[in-house]
N, C-alpha and C positions, 0 to 999 in steps of 0.2 A: 098375436092378435087378440084383442079383447072386444067383447060385445056388451054394450051398455043399454039397459032399458031402465027408466026411472026407478030407483030403489034397488036395482039388481045389476050385477055384472058377472059375465062369464069370462074368467080370466085366463082360460086356456093353459098354456105352459109358461105364462109370465109369473103368476103369483099363486102359490099353493097355500094350504093351511099350515102356517108356521114354517113355510118353505118357499123356495123360488125355483124357477126353471134353470136348466143347465146352461152354462156358457162356455163349456170346454170343447164343444163341437165346432167344426168349421163354420165361420160366420158369427159365432157367439161373441158377445162382448159384455163383460160384467159392468163397466161404466154405463153402457147404454141401457142395460136391463134395470140397474139401480135407478137411473134417471127416469125411466118410464114408470117405475113403481112409485117413486117418491114425488115426482112432479105431476104425474097424470092420475094414477090410481089413488094416491093418498090425498089428492085434492077433492075427491068425491066426499059426500057426507059420511060421517062415521058409521051411520046405521045402514049404509049400502050393503046388501047381502052379496057375498062372494060365492060363486060356483066355480071351483077350479077344474082344470082339464082332467085331473086325475085325483082320485080319493086316496092320497097318501097320508092323510091326517087321521086323527082319532075320531073325527066327526066329518060329515059330508059337506058342510058349509061353514062360513065364517062371516065376519063383517070387516069393513075397512078399519073401523076403530079397534077391533080385536087384533088385527094384523099390525097396526101401528104400535100397539102396546106389547104384543107377544111374539112377533116374528123375529127370531134371533138373527136372520140374515140382513135385516134392515133396521135393526135396533138403533134408535137415536137419529135415524135419517128421515123421519117424517117431516112433512111440510108444516 
C-alpha cells in the first residue's frame, strides 16, 4: 500500500531507494509489483518525494525521477 499527498508518497514495502519489496513470500508476485511501480508510481511527477517503508538505502528519501533512472530492479521499465 502506498499513500500519496501532492508532491510526496509513502511507498511502504513497494518501492525502496534503489530497491523494491520482496515477492518471494506467499501471495507475492513480481509481475504485479513491477506493474504497480511502473504504471502507478512512475506515472507520478518525477519530482515527487519518496518515503520508503524501510531505510535500506544510503539516504532516507528519493524521488520518482531518481528511481526511474537509478533503480536497478526496474531499469528500463519506466512509463
